[in-house]
VEXSELUM-89371 format. One record per residue (C-alpha): x, y, z; residue in one letter; residue number from 1. Coordinates in steps of 0.2 Angstrom, whole numbers, plus 2048, in hexadecimal, padded with zeros to 3 digits. Each point is the difference from the previous one (the first is absolute). Layout:
BEGIN
   x   y   z nuti rose
   X   Y   Z    A  NUM
...
This chain:
BEGIN
   x   y   z nuti rose
 E75 1A4 A0E    M    1
 802 805 7EC    D    2
 7FB 7F4 7F2    S    3
 80B 7F4 7F4    F    4
 7FA 7FB 7F1    I    5
 807 7EF 7F7    G    6
 800 7EF 7FE    T    7
 7FE 7F3 80F    L    8
 809 7EF 801    S    9
 809 7F4 80C    I   10
 814 7FC 7FD    A   11
 807 7F5 80D    R   12
 7F4 7FE 80A    G   13
 7FC 815 803    E   14
 7F5 80C 7F9    V   15
 805 80A 7F5    I   16
 7FB 812 7F5    L   17
 807 805 7F1    T   18
 7FC 811 7FB    R   19
 7F9 806 7F2    C   20
 80D 80C 7FB    D   21
 80E 801 7F4    L   22
 80B 7FB 810    A   23
 7F5 7F2 806    A   24
 806 801 811    S   25
 7FD 7F0 80B    R   26
 7F9 802 811    Y   27
 7FC 7F2 80D    L   28
 7F0 802 808    L   29
 7FA 7FB 811    R   30
 7F1 803 809    D   31
 7FC 80F 80C    V   32
 7FB 7F7 80F    P   33
 7EE 7F9 803    G   34
 800 7FF 7EC    A   35
 800 7F1 7F5    Q   36
 800 808 7EF    V   37
 811 7F9 7F9    V   38
 7FF 7EF 80C    A   39
 7F0 7FC 7F4    R   40
 808 806 7F0    Y   41
 80E 7F3 806    R   42
 7F2 7F2 800    K   43
 7FB 803 7ED    D   44
 811 806 7FA    G   45
 7FC 804 7F1    R   46
 807 80D 7F7    R   47
 7F4 80F 803    A   48
 801 814 7FB    S   49
 7FB 80A 80F    A   50
 7FF 813 807    D   51
 808 7FC 813    V   52
 800 80B 80E    M   53
 810 7FF 80B    G   54
 80C 807 80A    S   55
 812 801 7F8    Y   56
 810 7FA 80A    S   57
 811 7FA 7FB    K   58
 808 7F0 808    E   59
 812 800 7FA    G   60
 801 800 7EE    D   61
 7EC 7FC 7FE    R   62
 7F0 809 7FD    N   63
 7F2 7FC 80B    V   64
 7EE 804 803    L   65
 7F4 7FE 80E    T   66
 7F0 7FC 7F6    V   67
 7EE 807 80A    A   68
 7F6 7FC 7ED    E   69
 801 7FB 7F0    F   70
 7F5 80B 7F4    L   71
 7FC 7FA 7EC    D   72
 803 7EF 803    Y   73
 800 7F8 7F0    Q   74
 807 7ED 802    P   75
 808 7FA 7EE    G   76
 807 80F 7FB    K   77
 810 80A 801    S   78
 806 812 7F9    C   79
 811 800 7F9    H   80
 804 810 7F9    L   81
 811 7FC 7FB    S   82
 7FB 7F2 7F5    D   83
 7F4 80D 7F7    A   84
 80F 80B 7FF    L   85
 80C 7F2 7F9    D   86
 7F4 7FC 7F1    A   87
 7FC 812 7FE    L   88
 812 802 7FB    A   89
 803 7F3 7F7    F   90
 7F2 800 7F5    A   91
 803 811 7FD    D   92
 814 800 7FE    A   93
 7FE 7F9 7EE    P   94
 7FA 811 7FC    S   95
 80E 80E 805    T   96
 805 809 7F2    K   97
 7FD 812 7FF    G   98
 7FC 800 811    T   99
 805 811 80A    P  100
 80C 7F4 809    A  101
 807 7FD 7EE    D  102
 801 811 7FC    E  103
 80C 804 811    R  104
 80E 7F2 7FC    A  105
 811 803 7FE    G  106
 80F 7F8 7FD    G  107
 805 7F1 7FC    G  108
 7F9 7F7 810    H  109
 7EF 7F8 804    A  110
 7F0 806 7F6    T  111
 7F2 800 808    P  112
 7F8 7F2 7F8    A  113
 80C 7F5 809    V  114
 7FE 808 810    L  115
 7EF 800 801    V  116
 7F9 7F4 80D    G  117
 7FB 7FA 813    H  118
 80E 804 80C    Y  119
 802 7FA 810    Y  120
 80D 808 810    L  121
 80F 7F3 803    M  122
 80C 801 80F    G  123
 7F7 80B 80B    V  124
 7FB 7FA 811    M  125
 7ED 801 806    E  126
 7F9 809 7F3    T  127
 7F7 7FC 7F0    G  128
 7FE 80C 7F0    S  129
 7FD 7FD 7EF    E  130
 801 80A 7F0    L  131
 7F8 7FD 7F0    L  132
 804 80A 7EF    L  133
 7F3 801 7F5    R  134
 804 802 7ED    P  135
 7F5 80F 7FD    D  136
 80D 80A 80E    G  137
 7F6 7FF 80E    Q  138
 807 7F6 812    F  139
 7F7 7FA 810    D  140
 80D 800 80D    W  141
 7FA 7FA 814    A  142
 80B 7FB 80D    L  143
 7FA 7F9 813    S  144
 80C 800 80F    Y  145
 7F6 7F9 811    G  146
 7EF 80C 800    A  147
 808 80C 7F4    L  148
 7F8 7FD 7ED    D  149
 806 80D 7F4    Q  150
 7FB 801 7EE    E  151
 804 80C 7F1    A  152
 7FA 801 7ED    Q  153
 807 80A 7F3    G  154
 809 801 7F0    M  155
 812 7F5 7FD    W  156
 80E 803 7F2    H  157
 810 7FC 7FE    V  158
 810 80C 800    E  159
 811 7F6 7FD    R  160
 801 7F3 80C    D  161
 7F3 803 80A    E  162
 7ED 7FE 802    V  163
 7F9 811 805    V  164
 7EE 7FF 80A    L  165
 7F5 811 802    V  166
 7F4 800 80B    A  167
 7F0 808 7FD    S  168
 7F9 80F 80B    A  169
 7EE 800 806    P  170
 7F7 80C 7F5    S  171
 801 812 80A    A  172
 7EF 804 7FA    Q  173
 7F5 7F4 808    K  174
 7FA 805 80F    P  175
 805 7F3 80D    L  176
 7EE 7FD 809    Y  177
 7F0 804 7F4    S  178
 7EE 7FC 806    Y  179
 7FB 7F1 7F4    L  180
 7EC 7FE 802    S  181
 7F4 7FD 80F    T  182
 7F6 7ED 802    A  183
 7F4 7FA 808    P  184
 803 7F7 811    W  185
 801 7EC 7FC    D  186
 802 7EF 808    E  187
 813 802 7FD    E  188
 803 80F 807    T  189
 7F7 7FA 80F    E  190
 80A 7F1 802    D  191
 80F 809 7FD    E  192
 7FB 80D 80F    R  193
 7FB 7F1 80B    R  194
 815 7FB 7FC    R  195
 804 810 803    Y  196
 7F7 800 812    Q  197
 808 7F0 804    R  198
 812 805 7FC    S  199
 7FE 80F 80B    A  200
 7FC 7F6 80E    M  201
 80D 7F4 7FE    E  202
 80D 80E 7FF    A  203
 7F9 806 811    A  204
 801 7F1 809    I  205
 811 7FD 7FA    R  206
 806 812 805    T  207
 7F8 7FB 813    R  208
 803 7EF 801    C  209
 814 7FB 7F8    P  210
 7FE 7EF 805    I  211
 7FD 7FA 7ED    F  212
 810 7F6 7FA    P  213
 80B 804 7F2    E  214
 801 7F5 7EF    P  215
 7FF 7EE 807    F  216
 809 7EF 7F8    V  217
 7F2 7F5 7FA    S  218
 801 7EF 805    A  219
 809 7F5 7F7    T  220
 7F6 7EF 7FA    P  221
 804 7EF 807    L  222
 80D 7F8 7F5    T  223
 806 7EF 7FF    T  224
 811 7FB 7F7    A  225
 7FF 7F8 7F0    D  226
 809 7F0 807    N  227
 7F6 7FE 80F    A  228
 7EF 7F5 805    P  229
 7F0 80A 7FF    A  230
 7FA 802 812    P  231
 7F1 7F5 804    S  232
 7F0 808 803    A  233
 7FF 7FE 813    T  234
 810 80A 800    I  235
 7F8 80F 7F3    L  236
 7F3 800 80D    Q  237
 80B 801 811    K  238
 808 810 7F6    R  239
 7F1 808 7FD    A  240
 7FA 7FF 813    A  241
 810 806 804    T  242
 803 80D 7F6    A  243
 7EC 805 804    L  244
 803 800 812    R  245
 811 80B 7FD    A  246
 7F3 80D 7F6    A  247
 7F6 803 80D    N  248
 80C 801 80D    A  249
 808 80E 7F4    A  250
 7F1 807 7FE    R  251
 7FB 800 815    T  252
 814 808 803    D  253
 7FB 80D 7F2    A  254
 7F2 806 80A    E  255
 807 801 812    L  256
 80C 80A 7F9    L  257
 7F9 80B 7F7    A  258
 7F3 802 80F    A  259
 80B 803 80D    R  260
 80B 80D 7F4    L  261
 7F0 80B 7FC    M  262
 7FA 801 814    S  263
 811 80A 801    D  264
 7F9 80D 7F8    G  265
 809 80D 7F5    P  266
 80C 805 7FC    P  267
 805 7EB 7F9    I  268
 806 802 7F0    R  269
 812 801 805    A  270
 7FD 7F2 80E    K  271
 80A 7EF 7FD    P  272
 7F0 7F9 805    A  273
 7FA 806 7EF    A  274
 80E 7F7 7F6    L  275
 7FA 7EE 80B    Q  276
 7ED 803 7FA    V  277
 808 803 7EE    R  278
 80A 7F0 801    Q  279
 7F1 7F7 808    A  280
 7F3 802 7F3    L  281
 80D 7FB 7F3    S  282
 804 7F1 807    D  283
 7EC 7FC 801    W  284
 800 806 7EC    Q  285
 80F 7F3 7FF    N  286
 7F7 7F1 80A    A  287
 7EF 802 7F9    R  288
 809 7FF 7EF    A  289
 808 7F0 804    L  290
 7EF 7F8 80B    A  291
 7F7 804 7EC    I  292
 80E 7F8 7F6    E  293
 803 7F0 810    A  294
 7EB 7FE 7FE    A  295
 803 801 7EC    R  296
 80E 7F2 7FF    A  297
 7F5 7F3 80C    A  298
 7F2 803 7F6    G  299
 7F5 807 80E    L  300
 7F4 810 7FE    P  301
 807 812 802    E  302
 800 803 810    P  303
 7F7 80F 805    T  304
 80C 80E 809    L  305
 7FA 810 805    A  306
 80A 810 803    D  307
 807 804 810    P  308
 7F0 809 80C    T  309
 80A 812 802    L  310
 7FB 80E 80B    P  311
 7F4 80C 7F9    A  312
 80C 80D 7FD    A  313
 809 7F6 7F4    C  314
 7F0 7F5 7F6    T  315
 801 804 7EF    M  316
 7ED 804 7F8    P  317
 7F5 7F4 7FB    A  318
 7FD 7FF 7EE    A  319
 7F0 80B 800    D  320
 807 80A 80F    A  321
 800 810 7F5    A  322
 7EE 7FF 7FC    E  323
 7FC 808 813    G  324
 7F1 7F2 800    G  325
 7F8 805 7F1    T  326
 7FD 7F6 7F1    T  327
 7FF 80B 7F2    R  328
 808 811 806    P  329
 7F7 810 7F3    S  330
 80E 808 7F3    P  331
 80D 80D 805    G  332
 80D 80A 7F7    V  333
 810 7F7 7FA    A  334
 810 807 7F9    I  335
 809 7F4 7F2    R  336
 810 807 7FA    I  337
 80A 7F5 7F3    F  338
 80A 802 7EF    D  339
 7F5 7FC 7F2    P  340
 80E 7FD 7F5    A  341
 804 7ED 80B    S  342
 7F0 801 80C    D  343
 80C 7FF 80E    R  344
 7F9 808 810    P  345
 80A 80F 80B    A  346
 802 7F9 811    R  347
 803 808 810    N  348
 7FD 811 7F8    L  349
 7FB 80B 80C    P  350
 7EF 80B 7FB    V  351
 7F6 80E 807    T  352
 7EC 7FF 7FB    L  353
 7F7 810 802    H  354
 7ED 801 804    F  355
 7F5 80D 7FB    A  356
 7FF 807 811    N  357
 811 804 801    G  358
 805 7EF 80B    T  359
 80E 7F7 7FB    K  360
 804 7EC 802    E  361
 814 7FC 7FE    K  362
 801 7EE 7F9    L  363
 80D 7F4 7F8    V  364
 7FC 7F4 7F1    T  365
 800 7EE 803    G  366
 80A 7F3 7F4    R  367
 7F3 801 7F2    S  368
 802 814 800    G  369
 7EE 801 809    F  370
 7FD 80E 80E    A  371
 7F0 7FF 809    F  372
 7F8 80D 80A    A  373
 7F8 7FD 80F    P  374
 7EC 7FA 800    R  375
 7F4 80B 807    G  376
 804 810 7F7    A  377
 7F3 80D 7FE    T  378
 807 80B 7F4    T  379
 808 7FC 7EE    K  380
 812 7FE 7FB    A  381
 806 80E 7F4    V  382
 813 7FF 7FD    S  383
 80F 7F6 805    V  384
 813 804 803    T  385
 80E 7F4 7FD    V  386
 80E 803 808    H  387
 811 7F9 7F8    T  388
 812 802 808    E  389
 80D 7F8 7F5    A  390
 806 800 7F3    P  391
 7F4 80E 7FB    I  392
 7FB 809 811    S  393
 7ED 80A 802    G  394
 7EE 800 802    D  395
 7F6 7FF 7F2    M  396
 7EC 806 803    T  397
 7F5 7F6 7F4    I  398
 7ED 806 7FF    T  399
 7F1 7F7 7FA    F  400
 7EB 802 801    A  401
 7FB 7FE 810    P  402
 7FD 7EE 808    L  403
 7F6 7F7 80D    Q  404
 804 7EE 7F9    H  405
 80A 7F9 7F2    G  406
 813 7FE 7FA    I  407
 80C 80E 7FC    V  408
 80C 7FA 7F4    R  409
 812 809 800    I  410
 80C 7FC 7F3    G  411
 813 802 802    F  412
 80F 7FF 7F4    D  413
 80C 7F2 809    R  414
 80E 804 7F5    Q  415
 801 811 809    Q  416
 803 7FA 812    L  417
 80B 7F3 7FB    M  418
 811 805 800    A  419
 808 7FE 7F0    R  420
 811 7F3 805    P  421
 80A 808 7F2    F  422
 7FF 80D 7F3    D  423
 80E 7F7 7F6    T  424
 808 7F0 801    L  425
 80F 7FB 7F8    R  426
 803 7EC 7FC    L  427
 811 7FB 7F8    R  428
 7FD 7F1 7F3    I  429
 80E 7F4 802    A  430
 7FC 7F1 7F5    G  431
 7ED 7FB 804    T  432
 801 809 812    A  433
 7FD 812 803    L  434
 807 805 811    F  435
 7FD 80F 80B    I  436
 80D 80C 800    E  437
 808 803 813    G  438
 7F7 7F1 807    A  439
 7FE 7EF 801    K  440
 7F6 7F5 7F8    G  441
 7FC 7FD 7EB    R  442
 7EF 7FD 7F7    Y  443
 801 7F0 7F4    E  444
 7F4 7FC 7F4    R  445
 7F3 7F1 803    Q  446
 7FE 7F6 7EF    L  447
């Protein structure tokens, strides 16, 4: 699972996430088995902004996210970074005289004042890219291809018939990781610890019980042709009853197949029967969606359809399972690693927490950049070692005042960890377009 921040909308009956970045990448959203967050949003249908937690996959030329939950859901709001950049570019466009880009212009070619603007990549399949040439000689560039997102900033100038982009390098003087502060344990951290533990439980269950399906195709809502008479109430009610029976039958099939598979014992991942269970669970999801839609069409209450009862080894924990039977555990030690400039967390980062008595605990940061020491530690934490592999390889140990309870906030320089997509990129000026030398595609300005 990863975080994808963007704007939710519905297009042709599908729930779409448009990311809040220059590339404005679009993703088709589907629920994970047992979840209803996408289905609930489809009922509402209003544009909204959200931090979508999901796993990425590719279906043909489409990006797909299998969604576990929406975080920071804000109905009626949207993020349109590209629109903001457009407005900024054109608002600043008249004041181009005397800028650094003007000073570098030469020959009888287009001047920077003419070139300033917001460009989109055209002529390249399955790739989104945008370029903003600012009047002060700076640029913003972004590219999205599948799960790959790249970005660069720097300075631009004109050499003869080319726009030259020179990407800025991160400062070598800044430390990659640095101690920021220590904060007391709070409610937000306690809630994050619960999510962290639940995610760990779910990952362990998926590992030992590989029956959960890949992204499934949501049921298509029932529709009537424009020239066809509307079905009678009796027909709609019969359809709802039939769909409900089919959903109950699909749930029973999934339960029986899952029980039979798990009773055989490990190893089960490669067994053809595991694929049958995945398909059965997908069929159940689809049948439930159809039953709900049919009940709605008939004006009936939405049916209550419980999830299939799976073997204990495959049962996801309840929402409060991470509490271990207590209502409010005592505070512990948490490490949070994030980029202070953007507030973006460092996810899936291996760390080693060191204690005053010489013991160590190997941890991995979660989706919000948190890593949590096990409960019940009787000695204080004194330092943390962060392990980095790419693009910078090595370990860095950060010490802090001995801590029994609280949050250690570690900052990291995100720019150093992002491999620059290019040092210099040359774009040939041809009329109002900018062509990529030696590659397909051109950047065209949107007016």
